N, CA, C and O of each residue as an XYZ file, in Angstrom:
620
protein
N     104.667    102.623    -11.470
C     105.101    101.515    -10.634
C     104.515    101.702     -9.233
O     104.650    102.762     -8.621
N     103.870    100.659     -8.749
C     103.304    100.674     -7.405
C     104.193     99.842     -6.493
O     104.492     98.684     -6.782
N     104.609    100.449     -5.390
C     105.453     99.778     -4.405
C     104.603     99.474     -3.192
O     103.996    100.374     -2.611
N     104.556     98.213     -2.807
C     103.805     97.777     -1.638
C     104.796     97.461     -0.521
O     105.666     96.606     -0.684
N     104.665     98.147      0.609
C     105.490     97.895      1.786
C     104.655     97.142      2.805
O     103.525     97.529      3.104
N     105.224     96.050      3.342
C     104.493     95.255      4.327
C     105.481     94.494      5.194
O     106.670     94.410      4.887
N     104.953     93.934      6.300
C     105.775     93.054      7.127
C     106.052     91.764      6.351
O     105.207     91.292      5.591
N     107.226     91.211      6.551
C     107.579     89.929      5.946
C     106.765     88.814      6.599
O     106.404     88.891      7.773
N     106.489     87.784      5.816
C     105.856     86.559      6.300
C     106.780     85.386      5.971
O     107.701     85.520      5.166
N     106.529     84.254      6.591
C     107.407     83.086      6.432
C     107.619     82.725      4.960
O     108.719     82.335      4.568
N     106.591     82.853      4.166
C     106.684     82.492      2.749
C     107.656     83.379      1.978
O     108.034     83.048      0.854
N     108.061     84.490      2.560
C     109.013     85.399      1.912
C     110.462     84.972      2.104
O     111.349     85.506      1.438
N     110.720     84.031      2.990
C     112.092     83.727      3.392
C     112.996     83.285      2.253
O     114.165     83.668      2.221
N     112.492     82.497      1.324
C     113.337     82.070      0.206
C     113.820     83.281     -0.580
O     115.006     83.382     -0.894
N     112.919     84.196     -0.898
C     113.309     85.406     -1.635
C     114.226     86.292     -0.792
O     115.182     86.868     -1.311
N     113.941     86.401      0.495
C     114.798     87.216      1.356
C     116.223     86.670      1.377
O     117.180     87.444      1.353
N     116.374     85.359      1.422
C     117.718     84.777      1.389
C     118.410     85.035      0.060
O     119.625     85.228      0.028
N     117.662     85.042     -1.032
C     118.255     85.408     -2.325
C     118.825     86.821     -2.253
O     119.925     87.083     -2.740
N     118.065     87.728     -1.641
C     118.520     89.109     -1.520
C     119.684     89.237     -0.527
O     120.580     90.058     -0.729
N     119.676     88.439      0.532
C     120.803     88.417      1.468
C     122.074     88.023      0.724
O     123.133     88.616      0.930
N     121.961     87.029     -0.133
C     123.126     86.601     -0.923
C     123.564     87.689     -1.899
O     124.760     87.868     -2.129
N     122.613     88.410     -2.472
C     122.963     89.531     -3.352
C     123.724     90.593     -2.567
O     124.700     91.156     -3.062
N     123.280     90.865     -1.347
C     123.961     91.835     -0.498
C     125.374     91.369     -0.174
O     126.311     92.167     -0.208
N     125.537     90.099      0.137
C     126.860     89.561      0.464
C     127.816     89.689     -0.724
O     128.999     89.975     -0.537
N     127.320     89.481     -1.930
C     128.149     89.665     -3.126
C     128.557     91.134     -3.246
O     129.723     91.438     -3.500
N     127.598     92.042     -3.063
C     127.872     93.474     -3.124
C     128.929     93.872     -2.093
O     129.806     94.686     -2.379
N     128.840     93.293     -0.894
C     129.775     93.628      0.184
C     131.076     92.832      0.098
O     131.943     92.944      0.965
N     131.201     92.026     -0.959
C     132.423     91.278     -1.263
C     132.710     90.123     -0.299
O     133.866     89.763     -0.074
N     131.637     89.544      0.269
C     131.779     88.402      1.179
C     130.737     87.321      0.897
O     130.051     86.893      1.825
N     130.593     86.865     -0.349
C     129.524     85.898     -0.638
C     129.672     84.575      0.107
O     128.675     83.908      0.382
N     130.892     84.192      0.434
C     131.124     82.915      1.116
C     130.728     82.962      2.587
O     130.665     81.919      3.236
N     130.466     84.126      3.114
C     130.144     84.269      4.531
C     128.690     83.943      4.869
O     128.359     83.770      6.041
N     127.817     83.857      3.864
C     126.414     83.528      4.132
C     126.315     82.018      4.323
O     126.410     81.249      3.366
N     126.123     81.607      5.580
C     126.058     80.174      5.884
C     124.725     79.773      6.491
O     124.493     78.588      6.729
N     123.847     80.728      6.745
C     122.547     80.423      7.340
C     121.728     79.564      6.370
O     121.733     79.807      5.163
N     121.035     78.570      6.898
C     120.162     77.745      6.056
C     118.780     78.375      5.998
O     118.433     79.210      6.834
N     118.007     77.978      5.023
C     116.636     78.459      4.920
C     115.854     78.085      6.176
O     115.091     78.901      6.692
N     116.031     76.880      6.666
C     115.326     76.431      7.873
C     115.675     77.302      9.074
O     114.792     77.727      9.819
N     116.958     77.564      9.255
C     117.396     78.399     10.368
C     116.846     79.822     10.234
O     116.420     80.426     11.218
N     116.859     80.344      9.017
C     116.340     81.684      8.739
C     114.847     81.756      9.070
O     114.391     82.685      9.736
N     114.099     80.764      8.596
C     112.653     80.719      8.871
C     112.372     80.590     10.363
O     111.530     81.307     10.901
N     113.075     79.679     11.032
C     112.856     79.468     12.468
C     113.169     80.729     13.271
O     112.456     81.060     14.218
N     114.228     81.425     12.893
C     114.624     82.631     13.631
C     113.615     83.763     13.457
O     113.499     84.634     14.319
N     112.894     83.749     12.350
C     111.911     84.797     12.124
C     110.478     84.397     12.436
O     109.647     85.242     12.770
N     110.191     83.095     12.325
C     108.793     82.673     12.427
C     108.597     81.410     13.255
O     107.516     80.822     13.236
N     109.619     80.987     13.977
C     109.517     79.796     14.815
C     108.907     80.117     16.165
O     108.209     81.118     16.326
N     109.180     79.250     17.138
C     108.619     79.406     18.488
C     109.102     80.665     19.188
O     108.357     81.277     19.954
N     110.342     81.054     18.930
C     110.928     82.232     19.573
C     111.534     83.144     18.511
O     112.756     83.217     18.387
N     110.699     83.836     17.749
C     111.241     84.678     16.668
C     112.110     85.810     17.224
O     111.789     86.420     18.244
N     113.205     86.068     16.532
C     114.126     87.114     16.981
C     114.236     88.270     15.989
O     114.788     89.316     16.329
N     113.730     88.105     14.787
C     113.798     89.196     13.825
C     112.450     89.437     13.173
O     111.577     88.570     13.148
N     112.313     90.643     12.647
C     111.167     91.024     11.817
C     111.738     91.746     10.609
O     112.907     92.130     10.595
N     110.921     91.923      9.617
C     111.387     92.641      8.428
C     110.217     93.311      7.732
O     109.072     92.868      7.818
N     110.538     94.378      7.052
C     109.623     94.995      6.108
C     110.125     94.619      4.726
O     111.330     94.600      4.474
N     109.197     94.320      3.837
C     109.573     94.025      2.461
C     108.906     95.042      1.545
O     107.834     95.571      1.839
N     109.576     95.296      0.425
C     109.032     96.165     -0.614
C     108.775     95.291     -1.836
O     109.676     94.614     -2.330
N     107.542     95.316     -2.312
C     107.148     94.513     -3.474
C     106.781     95.415     -4.641
O     106.194     96.483     -4.467
N     107.138     94.961     -5.823
C     106.681     95.579     -7.063
C     106.136     94.439     -7.921
O     106.850     93.482     -8.220
N     104.887     94.546     -8.307
C     104.236     93.496     -9.108
C     104.363     92.121     -8.462
O     104.572     91.122     -9.150
N     104.236     92.074     -7.143
C     104.268     90.802     -6.427
C     105.656     90.251     -6.153
O     105.776     89.211     -5.505
N     106.713     90.911     -6.624
C     108.081     90.440     -6.405
C     108.747     91.311     -5.348
O     108.717     92.538     -5.434
N     109.349     90.666     -4.348
C     110.083     91.405     -3.322
C     111.367     91.938     -3.946
O     112.202     91.177     -4.435
N     111.507     93.268     -3.920
C     112.667     93.926     -4.527
C     113.556     94.592     -3.487
O     114.609     95.136     -3.820
N     113.137     94.550     -2.233
C     113.939     95.135     -1.180
C     113.410     94.714      0.177
O     112.273     94.260      0.308
N     114.258     94.874      1.185
C     113.829     94.539      2.543
C     114.664     95.292      3.563
O     115.769     95.752      3.277
N     114.110     95.404      4.750
C     114.810     95.944      5.917
C     114.544     94.976      7.058
O     113.420     94.890      7.552
N     115.571     94.247      7.482
C     115.443     93.244      8.526
C     116.026     93.809      9.813
O     117.124     94.366      9.821
N     115.269     93.655     10.916
C     115.698     94.250     12.180
C     115.363     93.355     13.357
O     114.588     92.404     13.248
N     115.965     93.685     14.477
C     115.635     93.057     15.749
C     115.804     94.096     16.845
O     116.322     95.185     16.598
N     115.378     93.769     18.031
C     115.470     94.691     19.153
C     116.636     94.249     20.040
O     116.771     93.073     20.379
N     117.455     95.202     20.397
C     118.588     94.934     21.282
C     118.491     95.851     22.489
O     117.741     96.827     22.491
N     119.252     95.523     23.500
C     119.260     96.343     24.701
C     120.641     96.943     24.890
O     121.642     96.227     24.887
N     120.695     98.251     25.054
C     121.930     98.964     25.337
C     121.929     99.336     26.818
O     120.960     99.908     27.318
N     123.010     99.012     27.511
C     123.092     99.395     28.919
C     123.174    100.907     29.082
O     122.923    101.427     30.169
N     123.518    101.605     28.031
C     123.580    103.065     28.081
C     122.282    103.716     27.640
O     121.905    104.762     28.167
N     121.583    103.103     26.666
C     120.439    103.770     26.030
C     119.108    103.040     26.193
O     118.059    103.628     25.927
N     119.118    101.788     26.618
C     117.879    101.027     26.732
C     117.553    100.300     25.438
O     118.450     99.954     24.670
N     116.262    100.067     25.197
C     115.830     99.329     24.009
C     116.079    100.133     22.744
O     115.739    101.313     22.659
N     116.681     99.469     21.761
C     116.991    100.112     20.487
C     116.676     99.153     19.356
O     116.878     97.945     19.479
N     116.191     99.685     18.277
C     115.967     98.877     17.086
C     117.306     98.755     16.364
O     117.965     99.757     16.084
N     117.704     97.512     16.066
C     118.944     97.279     15.327
C     118.594     96.852     13.910
O     118.006     95.790     13.704
N     118.951     97.667     12.946
C     118.728     97.370     11.538
C     119.864     96.490     11.055
O     120.985     96.962     10.864
N     119.579     95.222     10.859
C     120.604     94.258     10.441
C     120.959     94.439      8.973
O     122.136     94.516      8.621
N     119.958     94.506      8.126
C     120.201     94.655      6.686
C     119.127     95.512      6.051
O     117.947     95.407      6.385
N     119.551     96.355      5.139
C     118.661     97.133      4.276
C     119.189     96.950      2.868
O     120.332     97.301      2.576
N     118.361     96.403      1.998
C     118.808     96.152      0.625
C     117.676     96.395     -0.341
O     116.529     96.019     -0.099
N     118.022     97.028     -1.432
C     117.146     97.112     -2.599
C     117.929     96.462     -3.730
O     119.084     96.809     -3.974
N     117.298     95.520     -4.417
C     117.982     94.810     -5.488
C     118.498     95.813     -6.524
O     117.867     96.838     -6.783
N     119.640     95.501     -7.101
C     120.369     96.451     -7.946
C     119.514     97.084     -9.036
O     119.626     98.284     -9.287
N     118.672     96.304     -9.680
C     117.873     96.840    -10.792
C     116.794     97.820    -10.348
O     116.227     98.534    -11.176
N     116.504     97.861     -9.043
C     115.436     98.732     -8.540
C     115.964     99.915     -7.727
O     115.182    100.676     -7.157
N     117.271    100.067     -7.676
C     117.837    101.185     -6.922
C     117.560    102.507     -7.632
O     117.407    102.557     -8.853
N     117.499    103.563     -6.846
C     117.268    104.890     -7.405
C     115.807    105.222     -7.625
O     115.495    106.233     -8.254
N     114.904    104.394     -7.120
C     113.469    104.601     -7.309
C     112.756    104.983     -6.006
O     111.527    105.021     -5.955
N     113.528    105.263     -4.964
C     112.941    105.683     -3.692
C     112.558    104.544     -2.763
O     111.971    104.783     -1.707
N     112.878    103.308     -3.134
C     112.479    102.153     -2.317
C     113.297    102.090     -1.027
O     112.747    101.811      0.038
N     114.592    102.344     -1.111
C     115.425    102.364      0.081
C     114.962    103.433      1.058
O     114.947    103.210      2.268
N     114.590    104.576      0.540
C     114.073    105.675      1.359
C     112.795    105.236      2.068
O     112.621    105.503      3.257
N     111.909    104.571      1.351
C     110.662    104.090      1.947
C     110.946    103.086      3.066
O     110.332    103.146      4.131
N     111.866    102.176      2.823
C     112.182    101.161      3.829
C     112.829    101.782      5.063
O     112.451    101.453      6.187
N     113.798    102.674      4.870
C     114.448    103.295      6.018
C     113.450    104.130      6.809
O     113.457    104.092      8.039
N     112.602    104.874      6.132
C     111.615    105.683      6.844
C     110.623    104.808      7.602
O     110.141    105.199      8.665
N     110.313    103.628      7.069
C     109.430    102.692      7.784
C     110.117    102.177      9.043
O     109.471    102.018     10.079
N     111.425    101.915      8.964
C     112.203    101.493     10.136
C     112.213    102.599     11.188
O     112.020    102.332     12.374
N     112.434    103.825     10.762
C     112.468    104.946     11.701
C     111.097    105.180     12.315
O     110.996    105.511     13.497
N     110.040    105.012     11.527
C     108.675    105.116     12.061
C     108.403    104.031     13.091
O     107.789    104.301     14.124
N     108.849    102.813     12.828
C     108.672    101.703     13.775
C     109.404    102.004     15.085
O     108.892    101.721     16.167
N     110.585    102.569     14.981
C     111.364    102.940     16.162
C     110.583    103.921     17.022
O     110.499    103.761     18.240
N     110.013    104.937     16.384
C     109.220    105.929     17.122
C     107.943    105.313     17.680
O     107.602    105.521     18.844
N     107.243    104.556     16.846
C     105.961    103.954     17.241
C     106.114    103.050     18.463
O     105.255    103.044     19.344
N     107.201    102.292     18.514
C     107.418    101.347     19.619
C     108.053    102.015     20.838
O     108.171    101.390     21.892
N     108.459    103.268     20.705
C     109.035    103.989     21.832
C     110.472    103.609     22.157
O     110.929    103.825     23.279
N     111.189    103.046     21.189
C     112.588    102.691     21.421
C     113.431    103.954     21.537
O     113.036    105.017     21.059
N     114.584    103.835     22.169
C     115.439    105.000     22.386
C     116.200    105.414     21.133
O     116.877    106.443     21.139
N     116.104    104.650     20.080
C     116.752    104.989     18.818
C     116.914    103.766     17.949
O     116.519    102.659     18.315
N     117.502    103.987     16.796
C     117.814    102.906     15.857
C     119.305    102.958     15.565
O     119.893    104.036     15.469
N     119.903    101.796     15.426
C     121.331    101.704     15.130
C     121.551    100.683     14.025
O     120.756     99.762     13.838
N     122.644    100.864     13.301
C     123.019     99.920     12.258
C     124.455    100.180     11.880
O     125.077    101.113     12.388
N     124.986     99.364     10.993
C     126.358     99.498     10.520
C     126.353     99.779      9.027
O     125.411     99.445      8.309
N     127.433    100.401      8.586
C     127.642    100.626      7.159
C     129.140    100.466      6.902
O     129.968    100.909      7.698
N     129.470     99.836      5.795
C     130.877     99.664      5.454
C     131.499    101.018      5.132
O     130.868    101.859      4.492
N     132.737    101.226      5.576
C     133.369    102.539      5.410
C     133.604    102.928      3.958
O     133.798    104.107      3.665
N     133.590    101.967      3.044
C     133.792    102.277      1.622
C     132.480    102.513      0.875
O     132.499    102.884     -0.298
N     131.363    102.307      1.527
C     130.062    102.435      0.861
C     129.566    103.890      0.936
O     128.618    104.203      1.655
N     130.226    104.753      0.183
C     129.907    106.183      0.204
C     128.454    106.501     -0.133
O     127.868    107.363      0.521
N     127.836    105.839     -1.135
C     126.425    106.158     -1.400
C     125.532    105.899     -0.192
O     124.632    106.690      0.093
N     125.774    104.793      0.525
C     124.970    104.488      1.713
C     125.254    105.495      2.825
O     124.330    105.962      3.492
N     126.508    105.825      3.024
C     126.865    106.793      4.063
C     126.176    108.123      3.793
O     125.590    108.712      4.702
N     126.238    108.595      2.576
C     125.594    109.861      2.217
C     124.081    109.787      2.383
O     123.455    110.751      2.823
N     123.490    108.639      2.028
C     122.053    108.416      2.192
C     121.672    108.532      3.668
O     120.710    109.221      4.007
N     122.420    107.861      4.547
C     122.106    107.876      5.972
C     122.299    109.262      6.582
O     121.546    109.653      7.473
N     123.286    109.997      6.117
C     123.543    111.341      6.643
C     122.363    112.278      6.378
O     122.140    113.221      7.137
N     121.609    112.025      5.311
C     120.430    112.844      5.017
C     119.391    112.752      6.130
O     118.544    113.635      6.267
N     119.456    111.692      6.917
C     118.517    111.475      8.023
C     119.104    111.916      9.362
O     118.519    111.675     10.417
N     120.256    112.560      9.306
C     120.900    113.008     10.533
C     121.604    111.902     11.286
O     121.880    112.040     12.478
N     121.901    110.801     10.607
C     122.568    109.678     11.259
C     123.985    110.061     11.664
O     124.688    110.756     10.931
N     124.386    109.604     12.823
C     125.735    109.810     13.324
C     126.574    108.610     12.912
O     126.296    107.486     13.330
N     127.596    108.837     12.099
C     128.496    107.762     11.674
C     129.672    107.770     12.651
O     130.513    108.669     12.622
N     129.716    106.763     13.508
C     130.712    106.723     14.579
C     132.014    106.099     14.121
O     132.020    105.097     13.407
N     133.098    106.689     14.529
C     134.422    106.111     14.304
C     134.893    105.501     15.618
O     134.388    105.836     16.689
N     135.858    104.610     15.523
C     136.482    104.104     16.730
C     135.967    102.768     17.229
O     136.613    102.148     18.074
N     134.827    102.301     16.738
C     134.303    101.013     17.172
C     134.681     99.959     16.141
O     134.547    100.187     14.939
N     135.144     98.828     16.597
C     135.513     97.725     15.714
C     134.538     96.570     15.923
O     134.111     96.305     17.047
N     134.191     95.889     14.842
C     133.326     94.718     14.944
C     134.098     93.561     15.559
O     135.266     93.344     15.234
N     133.451     92.826     16.439
C     134.058     91.656     17.073
C     133.087     90.497     16.910
O     131.888     90.651     17.145
N     133.598     89.334     16.508
C     132.738     88.168     16.375
C     133.552     86.902     16.608
O     134.771     86.883     16.434
N     132.857     85.859     16.999
C     133.446     84.537     17.145
C     132.523     83.575     16.410
O     131.326     83.532     16.692
N     133.057     82.814     15.483
C     132.246     81.888     14.693
C     131.941     80.611     15.465
O     132.630     80.270     16.426
N     130.910     79.918     15.034
C     130.547     78.621     15.608
C     131.719     77.651     15.499
O     131.997     76.897     16.432
N     132.412     77.673     14.346
C     133.555     76.778     14.139
C     134.651     77.041     15.165
O     135.236     76.106     15.712
N     134.922     78.309     15.420
C     135.956     78.646     16.413
C     135.542     78.187     17.809
O     136.361     77.663     18.565
N     134.274     78.384     18.144
C     133.794     77.947     19.442
C     133.917     76.440     19.619
O     134.279     75.953     20.690
N     133.609     75.714     18.552
C     133.656     74.252     18.637
C     135.086     73.716     18.673
O     135.321     72.622     19.185
N     136.035     74.469     18.140
C     137.432     74.021     18.092
C     138.259     74.492     19.280
O     139.439     74.156     19.384
N     137.657     75.261     20.173
C     138.408     75.741     21.354
C     137.900     75.099     22.622
O     138.411     75.383     23.706
């Protein structure tokens, strides 16, 4: 099996959204994916792109991806934020996730960012153990905070 790692292009967005939905099912929140294909494409490939991604292909089919953007920390400076890392269920255990994460870490070093950050669900022990192999610090004490578009419009 040959795995091809490359930057995502606009034509990949339909498949990437399929994988985003697969991830949402895995994380037990399938109803939370509300982004449209148009919005997804514009955010990655429009006039002001905000995200980039690496994709992993096998026989021309995208089987995994790592989507990221750059954020600014007032404490640490520029940091790569890994939004999602997913390998489709049938392709797990073949080293694809390792390849994608290492590509993200290489990009962080290459661009001179102060580090890479991401989140992992506290019940996802396989992912936690995977990240610990890279010396990742799993922080306790921080809670996610968000406000939805619907809430903003109703207040």
